All heavy atoms as a GROMACS GRO file, in nm:
protein
  626
    1MET      N    1   0.082  -0.119   0.000
    1MET     CA    2   0.000   0.000   0.000
    1MET      C    3   0.086   0.125   0.000
    1MET      O    4   0.132   0.168   0.104
    1MET     CB    5  -0.085   0.004   0.124
    1MET     CG    6  -0.202  -0.081   0.123
    1MET     SD    7  -0.301  -0.028   0.262
    1MET     CE    8  -0.422  -0.150   0.259
    2ASN      N    9   0.106   0.178  -0.112
    2ASN     CA   10   0.180   0.304  -0.124
    2ASN      C   11   0.081   0.417  -0.144
    2ASN      O   12   0.036   0.442  -0.256
    2ASN     CB   13   0.278   0.300  -0.241
    2ASN     CG   14   0.393   0.206  -0.213
    2ASN    OD1   15   0.424   0.181  -0.099
    2ASN    ND2   16   0.455   0.155  -0.317
    3GLN      N   17   0.047   0.482  -0.036
    3GLN     CA   18  -0.044   0.595  -0.045
    3GLN      C   19   0.036   0.723  -0.040
    3GLN      O   20   0.127   0.737   0.041
    3GLN     CB   21  -0.144   0.593   0.069
    3GLN     CG   22  -0.240   0.479   0.062
    3GLN     CD   23  -0.337   0.483   0.179
    3GLN    OE1   24  -0.320   0.559   0.273
    3GLN    NE2   25  -0.440   0.401   0.172
    4LYS      N   26   0.003   0.813  -0.128
    4LYS     CA   27   0.069   0.944  -0.130
    4LYS      C   28   0.004   1.032  -0.024
    4LYS      O   29  -0.116   1.053  -0.025
    4LYS     CB   30   0.053   1.006  -0.269
    4LYS     CG   31   0.105   1.144  -0.279
    4LYS     CD   32   0.240   1.144  -0.341
    4LYS     CE   33   0.275   1.289  -0.372
    4LYS     NZ   34   0.403   1.323  -0.332
    5ILE      N   35   0.084   1.080   0.070
    5ILE     CA   36   0.035   1.168   0.176
    5ILE      C   37   0.064   1.311   0.134
    5ILE      O   38   0.178   1.346   0.101
    5ILE     CB   39   0.102   1.137   0.310
    5ILE    CG1   40   0.067   0.996   0.355
    5ILE    CG2   41   0.062   1.238   0.416
    5ILE    CD1   42   0.138   0.952   0.479
    6ASN      N   43  -0.039   1.392   0.134
    6ASN     CA   44  -0.020   1.534   0.103
    6ASN      C   45   0.042   1.605   0.222
    6ASN      O   46  -0.007   1.594   0.334
    6ASN     CB   47  -0.154   1.600   0.069
    6ASN     CG   48  -0.210   1.551  -0.062
    6ASN    OD1   49  -0.135   1.508  -0.150
    6ASN    ND2   50  -0.341   1.554  -0.076
    7ARG      N   51   0.151   1.674   0.199
    7ARG     CA   52   0.216   1.751   0.304
    7ARG      C   53   0.198   1.898   0.271
    7ARG      O   54   0.210   1.939   0.156
    7ARG     CB   55   0.363   1.716   0.313
    7ARG     CG   56   0.381   1.572   0.355
    7ARG     CD   57   0.510   1.543   0.421
    7ARG     NE   58   0.548   1.627   0.529
    7ARG     CZ   59   0.539   1.593   0.656
    7ARG    NH1   60   0.487   1.478   0.688
    7ARG    NH2   61   0.581   1.673   0.749
    8TYR      N   62   0.172   1.974   0.374
    8TYR     CA   63   0.156   2.118   0.359
    8TYR      C   64   0.275   2.186   0.424
    8TYR      O   65   0.299   2.170   0.543
    8TYR     CB   66   0.025   2.163   0.424
    8TYR     CG   67  -0.096   2.099   0.361
    8TYR    CD1   68  -0.161   1.994   0.423
    8TYR    CD2   69  -0.144   2.143   0.238
    8TYR    CE1   70  -0.272   1.934   0.366
    8TYR    CE2   71  -0.255   2.084   0.180
    8TYR     CZ   72  -0.318   1.980   0.244
    8TYR     OH   73  -0.426   1.921   0.186
    9ASP      N   74   0.347   2.262   0.344
    9ASP     CA   75   0.468   2.328   0.395
    9ASP      C   76   0.438   2.422   0.510
    9ASP      O   77   0.514   2.430   0.606
    9ASP     CB   78   0.538   2.404   0.283
    9ASP     CG   79   0.603   2.311   0.182
    9ASP    OD1   80   0.633   2.196   0.219
    9ASP    OD2   81   0.623   2.354   0.067
   10TYR      N   82   0.327   2.493   0.503
   10TYR     CA   83   0.299   2.590   0.610
   10TYR      C   84   0.275   2.518   0.743
   10TYR      O   85   0.311   2.570   0.850
   10TYR     CB   86   0.182   2.681   0.573
   10TYR     CG   87   0.046   2.617   0.576
   10TYR    CD1   88  -0.033   2.623   0.689
   10TYR    CD2   89  -0.003   2.550   0.464
   10TYR    CE1   90  -0.158   2.565   0.692
   10TYR    CE2   91  -0.129   2.493   0.465
   10TYR     CZ   92  -0.206   2.500   0.579
   10TYR     OH   93  -0.329   2.442   0.582
   11LEU      N   94   0.217   2.397   0.740
   11LEU     CA   95   0.199   2.323   0.865
   11LEU      C   96   0.333   2.273   0.919
   11LEU      O   97   0.355   2.272   1.040
   11LEU     CB   98   0.104   2.206   0.843
   11LEU     CG   99  -0.042   2.242   0.822
   11LEU    CD1  100  -0.123   2.118   0.792
   11LEU    CD2  101  -0.098   2.316   0.941
   12ASP      N  102   0.422   2.231   0.829
   12ASP     CA  103   0.556   2.191   0.873
   12ASP      C  104   0.631   2.308   0.935
   12ASP      O  105   0.701   2.293   1.035
   12ASP     CB  106   0.636   2.134   0.757
   12ASP     CG  107   0.585   1.997   0.713
   12ASP    OD1  108   0.517   1.930   0.794
   12ASP    OD2  109   0.614   1.959   0.598
   13ASN      N  110   0.615   2.427   0.877
   13ASN     CA  111   0.680   2.546   0.932
   13ASN      C  112   0.624   2.580   1.070
   13ASN      O  113   0.699   2.619   1.160
   13ASN     CB  114   0.666   2.664   0.837
   13ASN     CG  115   0.746   2.645   0.711
   13ASN    OD1  116   0.843   2.570   0.709
   13ASN    ND2  117   0.704   2.710   0.604
   14ILE      N  118   0.495   2.566   1.088
   14ILE     CA  119   0.434   2.591   1.219
   14ILE      C  120   0.488   2.492   1.321
   14ILE      O  121   0.519   2.527   1.435
   14ILE     CB  122   0.280   2.584   1.211
   14ILE    CG1  123   0.226   2.704   1.132
   14ILE    CG2  124   0.218   2.579   1.349
   14ILE    CD1  125   0.079   2.696   1.101
   15LYS      N  126   0.502   2.366   1.279
   15LYS     CA  127   0.552   2.264   1.371
   15LYS      C  128   0.695   2.294   1.414
   15LYS      O  129   0.730   2.279   1.531
   15LYS     CB  130   0.544   2.127   1.306
   15LYS     CG  131   0.580   2.015   1.399
   15LYS     CD  132   0.562   1.880   1.331
   15LYS     CE  133   0.602   1.768   1.425
   15LYS     NZ  134   0.590   1.638   1.361
   16TRP      N  135   0.781   2.335   1.321
   16TRP     CA  136   0.919   2.371   1.357
   16TRP      C  137   0.922   2.490   1.452
   16TRP      O  138   0.996   2.491   1.549
   16TRP     CB  139   1.002   2.402   1.232
   16TRP     CG  140   1.055   2.281   1.167
   16TRP    CD1  141   1.014   2.224   1.051
   16TRP    CD2  142   1.159   2.197   1.217
   16TRP    NE1  143   1.087   2.112   1.025
   16TRP    CE2  144   1.177   2.092   1.125
   16TRP    CE3  145   1.240   2.200   1.330
   16TRP    CZ2  146   1.272   1.992   1.143
   16TRP    CZ3  147   1.334   2.100   1.349
   16TRP    CH2  148   1.348   1.999   1.256
   17PHE      N  149   0.841   2.591   1.422
   17PHE     CA  150   0.835   2.709   1.509
   17PHE      C  151   0.791   2.669   1.649
   17PHE      O  152   0.851   2.711   1.748
   17PHE     CB  153   0.740   2.812   1.449
   17PHE     CG  154   0.713   2.928   1.539
   17PHE    CD1  155   0.809   3.026   1.557
   17PHE    CD2  156   0.593   2.940   1.606
   17PHE    CE1  157   0.786   3.134   1.640
   17PHE    CE2  158   0.569   3.046   1.690
   17PHE     CZ  159   0.666   3.144   1.707
   18LEU      N  160   0.687   2.587   1.658
   18LEU     CA  161   0.638   2.545   1.790
   18LEU      C  162   0.739   2.460   1.865
   18LEU      O  163   0.750   2.470   1.987
   18LEU     CB  164   0.507   2.469   1.774
   18LEU     CG  165   0.387   2.552   1.730
   18LEU    CD1  166   0.267   2.462   1.705
   18LEU    CD2  167   0.353   2.657   1.833
   19THR      N  168   0.814   2.378   1.793
   19THR     CA  169   0.917   2.297   1.857
   19THR      C  170   1.023   2.386   1.922
   19THR      O  171   1.065   2.362   2.036
   19THR     CB  172   0.981   2.202   1.754
   19THR    OG1  173   0.879   2.120   1.698
   19THR    CG2  174   1.088   2.118   1.818
   20ILE      N  175   1.064   2.490   1.851
   20ILE     CA  176   1.162   2.584   1.907
   20ILE      C  177   1.104   2.657   2.027
   20ILE      O  178   1.172   2.675   2.129
   20ILE     CB  179   1.210   2.681   1.798
   20ILE    CG1  180   1.292   2.605   1.694
   20ILE    CG2  181   1.290   2.796   1.858
   20ILE    CD1  182   1.321   2.681   1.568
   21ILE      N  183   0.978   2.697   2.018
   21ILE     CA  184   0.912   2.766   2.130
   21ILE      C  185   0.905   2.675   2.252
   21ILE      O  186   0.927   2.719   2.365
   21ILE     CB  187   0.772   2.816   2.089
   21ILE    CG1  188   0.783   2.930   1.987
   21ILE    CG2  189   0.691   2.860   2.209
   21ILE    CD1  190   0.850   3.054   2.040
   22VAL      N  191   0.875   2.548   2.231
   22VAL     CA  192   0.868   2.454   2.345
   22VAL      C  193   1.004   2.439   2.411
   22VAL      O  194   1.015   2.437   2.534
   22VAL     CB  195   0.813   2.316   2.299
   22VAL    CG1  196   0.832   2.210   2.406
   22VAL    CG2  197   0.667   2.328   2.263
   23ILE      N  198   1.110   2.430   2.331
   23ILE     CA  199   1.246   2.421   2.387
   23ILE      C  200   1.278   2.546   2.469
   23ILE      O  201   1.328   2.538   2.582
   23ILE     CB  202   1.348   2.398   2.276
   23ILE    CG1  203   1.330   2.259   2.215
   23ILE    CG2  204   1.491   2.416   2.328
   23ILE    CD1  205   1.406   2.236   2.088
   24LEU      N  206   1.247   2.663   2.414
   24LEU     CA  207   1.272   2.788   2.487
   24LEU      C  208   1.185   2.798   2.612
   24LEU      O  209   1.229   2.849   2.716
   24LEU     CB  210   1.246   2.909   2.395
   24LEU     CG  211   1.344   2.927   2.280
   24LEU    CD1  212   1.299   3.040   2.189
   24LEU    CD2  213   1.484   2.951   2.332
   25HIS      N  214   1.063   2.749   2.602
   25HIS     CA  215   0.971   2.751   2.717
   25HIS      C  216   1.028   2.669   2.832
   25HIS      O  217   1.029   2.714   2.947
   25HIS     CB  218   0.836   2.696   2.672
   25HIS     CG  219   0.736   2.687   2.782
   25HIS    ND1  220   0.658   2.794   2.819
   25HIS    CD2  221   0.701   2.585   2.864
   25HIS    CE1  222   0.579   2.757   2.919
   25HIS    NE2  223   0.604   2.631   2.948
   26HIS      N  224   1.077   2.550   2.802
   26HIS     CA  225   1.131   2.467   2.908
   26HIS      C  226   1.264   2.521   2.960
   26HIS      O  227   1.294   2.509   3.080
   26HIS     CB  228   1.146   2.323   2.860
   26HIS     CG  229   1.014   2.253   2.850
   26HIS    ND1  230   0.964   2.208   2.731
   26HIS    CD2  231   0.922   2.222   2.943
   26HIS    CE1  232   0.846   2.152   2.753
   26HIS    NE2  233   0.818   2.160   2.881
   27ALA      N  234   1.343   2.581   2.874
   27ALA     CA  235   1.468   2.644   2.919
   27ALA      C  236   1.436   2.761   3.013
   27ALA      O  237   1.506   2.780   3.113
   27ALA     CB  238   1.550   2.692   2.801
   28ALA      N  239   1.332   2.836   2.982
   28ALA     CA  240   1.292   2.947   3.070
   28ALA      C  241   1.243   2.894   3.204
   28ALA      O  242   1.266   2.955   3.308
   28ALA     CB  243   1.183   3.031   3.004
   29GLY      N  244   1.177   2.778   3.203
   29GLY     CA  245   1.130   2.718   3.328
   29GLY      C  246   1.245   2.673   3.416
   29GLY      O  247   1.238   2.684   3.538
   30VAL      N  248   1.350   2.624   3.355
   30VAL     CA  249   1.468   2.582   3.433
   30VAL      C  250   1.544   2.703   3.483
   30VAL      O  251   1.596   2.704   3.594
   30VAL     CB  252   1.559   2.491   3.346
   30VAL    CG1  253   1.692   2.468   3.414
   30VAL    CG2  254   1.490   2.360   3.318
   31ALA      N  255   1.550   2.807   3.402
   31ALA     CA  256   1.633   2.922   3.434
   31ALA      C  257   1.572   3.015   3.538
   31ALA      O  258   1.645   3.084   3.608
   31ALA     CB  259   1.664   3.002   3.308
   32GLY      N  260   1.443   3.021   3.546
   32GLY     CA  261   1.387   3.120   3.637
   32GLY      C  262   1.241   3.092   3.666
   32GLY      O  263   1.198   2.978   3.669
   33GLY      N  264   1.168   3.199   3.686
   33GLY     CA  265   1.028   3.183   3.721
   33GLY      C  266   1.013   3.165   3.871
   33GLY      O  267   1.061   3.244   3.949
   34LYS      N  268   0.952   3.058   3.909
   34LYS     CA  269   0.932   3.031   4.052
   34LYS      C  270   1.063   2.982   4.114
   34LYS      O  271   1.140   2.912   4.051
   34LYS     CB  272   0.823   2.927   4.069
   34LYS     CG  273   0.693   2.980   4.017
   34LYS     CD  274   0.581   2.889   4.052
   34LYS     CE  275   0.462   2.954   3.992
   34LYS     NZ  276   0.343   2.933   3.995
   35PRO      N  277   1.087   3.016   4.237
   35PRO     CA  278   1.214   2.980   4.300
   35PRO      C  279   1.221   2.834   4.345
   35PRO      O  280   1.236   2.804   4.461
   35PRO     CB  281   1.223   3.075   4.419
   35PRO     CG  282   1.082   3.103   4.453
   35PRO     CD  283   1.005   3.101   4.323
   36VAL      N  284   1.203   2.742   4.252
   36VAL     CA  285   1.220   2.600   4.281
   36VAL      C  286   1.309   2.540   4.174
   36VAL      O  287   1.315   2.589   4.063
   36VAL     CB  288   1.084   2.525   4.284
   36VAL    CG1  289   0.999   2.573   4.399
   36VAL    CG2  290   1.010   2.540   4.154
   37GLY      N  291   1.378   2.435   4.206
   37GLY     CA  292   1.462   2.370   4.107
   37GLY      C  293   1.585   2.452   4.076
   37GLY      O  294   1.642   2.518   4.161
   38TYR      N  295   1.626   2.447   3.952
   38TYR     CA  296   1.745   2.520   3.908
   38TYR      C  297   1.705   2.662   3.873
   38TYR      O  298   1.614   2.685   3.796
   38TYR     CB  299   1.807   2.454   3.785
   38TYR     CG  300   1.841   2.310   3.808
   38TYR    CD1  301   1.761   2.209   3.758
   38TYR    CD2  302   1.955   2.276   3.879
   38TYR    CE1  303   1.793   2.077   3.778
   38TYR    CE2  304   1.988   2.144   3.901
   38TYR     CZ  305   1.906   2.045   3.850
   38TYR     OH  306   1.938   1.914   3.871
   39ASN      N  307   1.772   2.757   3.929
   39ASN     CA  308   1.740   2.897   3.905
   39ASN      C  309   1.863   2.972   3.859
   39ASN      O  310   1.976   2.927   3.876
   39ASN     CB  311   1.686   2.965   4.031
   39ASN     CG  312   1.547   2.916   4.065
   39ASN    OD1  313   1.462   2.909   3.979
   39ASN    ND2  314   1.527   2.882   4.190
   40LEU      N  315   1.839   3.089   3.804
   40LEU     CA  316   1.948   3.177   3.770
   40LEU      C  317   2.018   3.220   3.898
   40LEU      O  318   1.958   3.222   4.005
   40LEU     CB  319   1.895   3.301   3.697
   40LEU     CG  320   1.837   3.277   3.559
   40LEU    CD1  321   1.771   3.404   3.508
   40LEU    CD2  322   1.943   3.233   3.461
   41PRO      N  323   2.145   3.254   3.890
   41PRO     CA  324   2.212   3.301   4.012
   41PRO      C  325   2.148   3.431   4.061
   41PRO      O  326   2.078   3.499   3.987
   41PRO     CB  327   2.356   3.322   3.966
   41PRO     CG  328   2.353   3.324   3.819
   41PRO     CD  329   2.231   3.251   3.775
   42SER      N  330   2.175   3.464   4.185
   42SER     CA  331   2.123   3.588   4.240
   42SER      C  332   2.170   3.707   4.157
   42SER      O  333   2.285   3.710   4.111
   42SER     CB  334   2.169   3.606   4.384
   42SER     OG  335   2.118   3.502   4.463
   43VAL      N  336   2.080   3.799   4.136
   43VAL     CA  337   2.112   3.915   4.054
   43VAL      C  338   2.091   4.042   4.136
   43VAL      O  339   2.030   4.040   4.242
   43VAL     CB  340   2.025   3.920   3.926
   43VAL    CG1  341   2.056   3.803   3.835
   43VAL    CG2  342   1.878   3.923   3.959
   44GLU      N  343   2.141   4.149   4.084
   44GLU     CA  344   2.120   4.279   4.147
   44GLU      C  345   1.970   4.308   4.154
   44GLU      O  346   1.895   4.266   4.066
   44GLU     CB  347   2.188   4.389   4.064
   44GLU     CG  348   2.338   4.376   4.054
   44GLU     CD  349   2.407   4.410   4.184
   44GLU    OE1  350   2.359   4.499   4.256
   44GLU    OE2  351   2.509   4.346   4.213
   45PRO      N  352   1.926   4.379   4.257
   45PRO     CA  353   1.783   4.411   4.266
   45PRO      C  354   1.728   4.483   4.142
   45PRO      O  355   1.612   4.465   4.107
   45PRO     CB  356   1.775   4.500   4.390
   45PRO     CG  357   1.892   4.460   4.473
   45PRO     CD  358   2.000   4.424   4.375
   46SER      N  359   1.812   4.559   4.076
   46SER     CA  360   1.764   4.630   3.956
   46SER      C  361   1.747   4.537   3.836
   46SER      O  362   1.687   4.574   3.737
   46SER     CB  363   1.862   4.742   3.919
   46SER     OG  364   1.988   4.687   3.885
   47MET      N  365   1.798   4.413   3.846
   47MET     CA  366   1.791   4.319   3.734
   47MET      C  367   1.689   4.206   3.759
   47MET      O  368   1.681   4.113   3.681
   47MET     CB  369   1.929   4.258   3.708
   47MET     CG  370   2.036   4.359   3.677
   47MET     SD  371   2.003   4.452   3.527
   47MET     CE  372   2.048   4.333   3.405
   48VAL      N  373   1.612   4.215   3.866
   48VAL     CA  374   1.516   4.110   3.899
   48VAL      C  375   1.407   4.099   3.793
   48VAL      O  376   1.342   3.996   3.780
   48VAL     CB  377   1.457   4.135   4.039
   48VAL    CG1  378   1.346   4.040   4.073
   48VAL    CG2  379   1.567   4.123   4.142
   49TYR      N  380   1.390   4.202   3.712
   49TYR     CA  381   1.288   4.199   3.606
   49TYR      C  382   1.310   4.082   3.510
   49TYR      O  383   1.218   4.040   3.441
   49TYR     CB  384   1.286   4.331   3.529
   49TYR     CG  385   1.407   4.350   3.439
   49TYR    CD1  386   1.402   4.305   3.308
   49TYR    CD2  387   1.524   4.410   3.485
   49TYR    CE1  388   1.512   4.320   3.224
   49TYR    CE2  389   1.632   4.425   3.402
   49TYR     CZ  390   1.627   4.380   3.272
   49TYR     OH  391   1.734   4.395   3.190
   50GLN      N  392   1.431   4.026   3.506
   50GLN     CA  393   1.458   3.911   3.419
   50GLN      C  394   1.368   3.794   3.455
   50GLN      O  395   1.317   3.724   3.366
   50GLN     CB  396   1.604   3.868   3.432
   50GLN     CG  397   1.702   3.971   3.383
   50GLN     CD  398   1.846   3.932   3.414
   50GLN    OE1  399   1.872   3.826   3.469
   50GLN    NE2  400   1.939   4.018   3.378
   51TYR      N  401   1.346   3.771   3.583
   51TYR     CA  402   1.258   3.663   3.625
   51TYR      C  403   1.115   3.690   3.580
   51TYR      O  404   1.043   3.599   3.539
   51TYR     CB  405   1.264   3.644   3.776
   51TYR     CG  406   1.398   3.597   3.826
   51TYR    CD1  407   1.476   3.679   3.906
   51TYR    CD2  408   1.446   3.471   3.794
   51TYR    CE1  409   1.599   3.636   3.953
   51TYR    CE2  410   1.569   3.428   3.840
   51TYR     CZ  411   1.644   3.511   3.919
   51TYR     OH  412   1.766   3.469   3.965
   52ASP      N  413   1.074   3.816   3.589
   52ASP     CA  414   0.940   3.852   3.545
   52ASP      C  415   0.924   3.831   3.395
   52ASP      O  416   0.818   3.787   3.349
   52ASP     CB  417   0.909   3.998   3.581
   52ASP     CG  418   0.904   4.020   3.731
   52ASP    OD1  419   0.878   3.923   3.805
   52ASP    OD2  420   0.929   4.135   3.773
   53LEU      N  421   1.027   3.861   3.317
   53LEU     CA  422   1.020   3.840   3.172
   53LEU      C  423   1.009   3.692   3.139
   53LEU      O  424   0.935   3.652   3.049
   53LEU     CB  425   1.142   3.900   3.103
   53LEU     CG  426   1.149   4.053   3.098
   53LEU    CD1  427   1.280   4.098   3.034
   53LEU    CD2  428   1.031   4.108   3.022
   54LEU      N  429   1.085   3.609   3.211
   54LEU     CA  430   1.076   3.465   3.187
   54LEU      C  431   0.937   3.412   3.222
   54LEU      O  432   0.881   3.329   3.150
   54LEU     CB  433   1.183   3.391   3.269
   54LEU     CG  434   1.327   3.410   3.223
   54LEU    CD1  435   1.422   3.347   3.324
   54LEU    CD2  436   1.348   3.355   3.085
   55THR      N  437   0.881   3.459   3.332
   55THR     CA  438   0.747   3.416   3.372
   55THR      C  439   0.644   3.463   3.271
   55THR      O  440   0.552   3.388   3.235
   55THR     CB  441   0.714   3.470   3.512
   55THR    OG1  442   0.814   3.425   3.603
   55THR    CG2  443   0.578   3.423   3.558
   56LEU      N  444   0.655   3.585   3.223
   56LEU     CA  445   0.564   3.638   3.122
   56LEU      C  446   0.576   3.558   2.992
   56LEU      O  447   0.475   3.523   2.929
   56LEU     CB  448   0.594   3.786   3.096
   56LEU     CG  449   0.506   3.858   2.996
   56LEU    CD1  450   0.364   3.867   3.050
   56LEU    CD2  451   0.562   3.996   2.968
   57PHE      N  452   0.698   3.527   2.952
   57PHE     CA  453   0.722   3.447   2.832
   57PHE      C  454   0.655   3.310   2.843
   57PHE      O  455   0.588   3.264   2.751
   57PHE     CB  456   0.874   3.433   2.811
   57PHE     CG  457   0.914   3.346   2.696
   57PHE    CD1  458   0.896   3.390   2.566
   57PHE    CD2  459   0.969   3.222   2.717
   57PHE    CE1  460   0.933   3.310   2.459
   57PHE    CE2  461   1.007   3.142   2.611
   57PHE     CZ  462   0.989   3.186   2.482
   58GLN      N  463   0.669   3.246   2.958
   58GLN     CA  464   0.608   3.116   2.978
   58GLN      C  465   0.455   3.124   2.980
   58GLN      O  466   0.388   3.041   2.920
   58GLN     CB  467   0.656   3.053   3.108
   58GLN     CG  468   0.795   2.998   3.100
   58GLN     CD  469   0.830   2.924   3.227
   58GLN    OE1  470   0.841   2.985   3.333
   58GLN    NE2  471   0.847   2.795   3.216
   59GLY      N  472   0.403   3.224   3.046
   59GLY     CA  473   0.258   3.239   3.053
   59GLY      C  474   0.196   3.263   2.916
   59GLY      O  475   0.091   3.208   2.883
   60PHE      N  476   0.263   3.344   2.836
   60PHE     CA  477   0.214   3.370   2.701
   60PHE      C  478   0.220   3.244   2.616
   60PHE      O  479   0.125   3.211   2.543
   60PHE     CB  480   0.296   3.483   2.637
   60PHE     CG  481   0.254   3.514   2.497
   60PHE    CD1  482   0.133   3.577   2.472
   60PHE    CD2  483   0.334   3.479   2.391
   60PHE    CE1  484   0.092   3.605   2.343
   60PHE    CE2  485   0.295   3.507   2.261
   60PHE     CZ  486   0.173   3.570   2.237
   61ASN      N  487   0.329   3.170   2.625
   61ASN     CA  488   0.343   3.048   2.545
   61ASN      C  489   0.241   2.942   2.583
   61ASN      O  490   0.189   2.872   2.496
   61ASN     CB  491   0.483   2.989   2.561
   61ASN     CG  492   0.586   3.069   2.489
   61ASN    OD1  493   0.556   3.140   2.394
   61ASN    ND2  494   0.709   3.060   2.534
   62GLN      N  495   0.212   2.930   2.712
   62GLN     CA  496   0.118   2.828   2.756
   62GLN      C  497  -0.022   2.854   2.702
   62GLN      O  498  -0.102   2.762   2.694
   62GLN     CB  499   0.113   2.822   2.908
   62GLN     CG  500   0.235   2.758   2.967
   62GLN     CD  501   0.235   2.761   3.119
   62GLN    OE1  502   0.160   2.836   3.180
   62GLN    NE2  503   0.320   2.680   3.179
   63SER      N  504  -0.049   2.976   2.660
   63SER     CA  505  -0.182   3.008   2.612
   63SER      C  506  -0.208   2.959   2.470
   63SER      O  507  -0.323   2.954   2.428
   63SER     CB  508  -0.205   3.160   2.618
   63SER     OG  509  -0.124   3.226   2.523
   64TYR      N  510  -0.105   2.920   2.396
   64TYR     CA  511  -0.132   2.882   2.257
   64TYR      C  512  -0.057   2.759   2.206
   64TYR      O  513  -0.107   2.689   2.119
   64TYR     CB  514  -0.102   2.999   2.164
   64TYR     CG  515   0.044   3.031   2.147
   64TYR    CD1  516   0.120   2.970   2.050
   64TYR    CD2  517   0.106   3.123   2.231
   64TYR    CE1  518   0.254   2.998   2.036
   64TYR    CE2  519   0.240   3.152   2.216
   64TYR     CZ  520   0.312   3.090   2.118
   64TYR     OH  521   0.445   3.118   2.105
   65PHE      N  522   0.063   2.728   2.253
   65PHE     CA  523   0.142   2.631   2.177
   65PHE      C  524   0.092   2.487   2.186
   65PHE      O  525   0.100   2.414   2.088
   65PHE     CB  526   0.292   2.641   2.204
   65PHE     CG  527   0.342   2.593   2.336
   65PHE    CD1  528   0.358   2.459   2.362
   65PHE    CD2  529   0.379   2.684   2.433
   65PHE    CE1  530   0.407   2.415   2.482
   65PHE    CE2  531   0.429   2.641   2.554
   65PHE     CZ  532   0.443   2.506   2.577
   66MET      N  533   0.039   2.444   2.298
   66MET     CA  534  -0.009   2.307   2.305
   66MET      C  535  -0.134   2.288   2.219
   66MET      O  536  -0.150   2.184   2.153
   66MET     CB  537  -0.038   2.266   2.449
   66MET     CG  538   0.087   2.246   2.532
   66MET     SD  539   0.206   2.132   2.459
   66MET     CE  540   0.125   1.977   2.483
   67SER      N  541  -0.221   2.386   2.216
   67SER     CA  542  -0.340   2.373   2.132
   67SER      C  543  -0.303   2.374   1.983
   67SER      O  544  -0.366   2.306   1.902
   67SER     CB  545  -0.441   2.484   2.162
   67SER     OG  546  -0.383   2.610   2.136
   68LEU      N  547  -0.200   2.449   1.946
   68LEU     CA  548  -0.157   2.447   1.806
   68LEU      C  549  -0.095   2.313   1.769
   68LEU      O  550  -0.115   2.264   1.658
   68LEU     CB  551  -0.058   2.560   1.779
   68LEU     CG  552  -0.119   2.697   1.754
   68LEU    CD1  553  -0.009   2.800   1.732
   68LEU    CD2  554  -0.211   2.696   1.636
   69PHE      N  555  -0.020   2.253   1.859
   69PHE     CA  556   0.033   2.119   1.831
   69PHE      C  557  -0.081   2.019   1.813
   69PHE      O  558  -0.079   1.935   1.724
   69PHE     CB  559   0.123   2.070   1.945
   69PHE     CG  560   0.268   2.093   1.922
   69PHE    CD1  561   0.344   2.160   2.015
   69PHE    CD2  562   0.331   2.048   1.807
   69PHE    CE1  563   0.479   2.181   1.995
   69PHE    CE2  564   0.466   2.068   1.786
   69PHE     CZ  565   0.540   2.135   1.881
   70PHE      N  566  -0.183   2.030   1.896
   70PHE     CA  567  -0.297   1.939   1.886
   70PHE      C  568  -0.371   1.960   1.755
   70PHE      O  569  -0.405   1.864   1.686
   70PHE     CB  570  -0.391   1.958   2.005
   70PHE     CG  571  -0.509   1.867   2.003
   70PHE    CD1  572  -0.493   1.732   2.027
   70PHE    CD2  573  -0.636   1.916   1.976
   70PHE    CE1  574  -0.602   1.645   2.025
   70PHE    CE2  575  -0.745   1.831   1.973
   70PHE     CZ  576  -0.728   1.695   1.998
   71SER      N  577  -0.397   2.084   1.717
   71SER     CA  578  -0.468   2.110   1.592
   71SER      C  579  -0.385   2.070   1.473
   71SER      O  580  -0.438   2.030   1.370
   71SER     CB  581  -0.510   2.257   1.584
   71SER     OG  582  -0.397   2.340   1.580
   72TYR      N  583  -0.252   2.078   1.484
   72TYR     CA  584  -0.166   2.032   1.376
   72TYR      C  585  -0.184   1.883   1.354
   72TYR      O  586  -0.192   1.837   1.241
   72TYR     CB  587  -0.019   2.064   1.410
   72TYR     CG  588   0.080   2.005   1.312
   72TYR    CD1  589   0.102   2.065   1.190
   72TYR    CD2  590   0.147   1.887   1.342
   72TYR    CE1  591   0.192   2.011   1.099
   72TYR    CE2  592   0.237   1.833   1.252
   72TYR     CZ  593   0.259   1.894   1.131
   72TYR     OH  594   0.345   1.840   1.041
   73GLN      N  595  -0.194   1.804   1.461
   73GLN     CA  596  -0.212   1.660   1.448
   73GLN      C  597  -0.346   1.625   1.387
   73GLN      O  598  -0.359   1.526   1.317
   73GLN     CB  599  -0.196   1.592   1.584
   73GLN     CG  600  -0.058   1.597   1.641
   73GLN     CD  601   0.044   1.526   1.553
   73GLN    OE1  602   0.013   1.427   1.491
   73GLN    NE2  603   0.164   1.578   1.548
   74LEU      N  604  -0.446   1.707   1.410
   74LEU     CA  605  -0.579   1.681   1.353
   74LEU      C  606  -0.581   1.700   1.202
   74LEU      O  607  -0.662   1.642   1.133
   74LEU     CB  608  -0.683   1.771   1.418
   74LEU     CG  609  -0.715   1.743   1.563
   74LEU    CD1  610  -0.816   1.844   1.615
   74LEU    CD2  611  -0.769   1.602   1.581
   75THR      N  612  -0.491   1.783   1.151
   75THR     CA  613  -0.491   1.811   1.007
   75THR      C  614  -0.416   1.706   0.927
   75THR      O  615  -0.423   1.706   0.806
   75THR     CB  616  -0.428   1.949   0.978
   75THR    OG1  617  -0.294   1.950   1.026
   75THR    CG2  618  -0.509   2.059   1.043
   76LEU      N  619  -0.341   1.620   0.991
   76LEU     CA  620  -0.265   1.517   0.918
   76LEU      C  621  -0.352   1.402   0.876
   76LEU      O  622  -0.447   1.368   0.930
   76LEU     CB  623  -0.148   1.467   1.002
   76LEU     CG  624  -0.041   1.571   1.030
   76LEU    CD1  625   0.067   1.509   1.117
   76LEU    CD2  626   0.019   1.622   0.904
   0.00000   0.00000   0.00000
């Protein structure tokens, strides 16, 4: 059974983009956010905003990337 599967380049591009976002999301989780596990070293009080940026980055990503991965699988 040799069936030709139609591939859509734009869906493959979305999948690559989401894969990179997931890697960055987990790296941000290890690097900062909540003070559990592995964290960034102590920083100057004026640089604490870095933790807030990592938390914001993670919160924004959690709002869309898993649902896009799921919808990508439905289109195959």
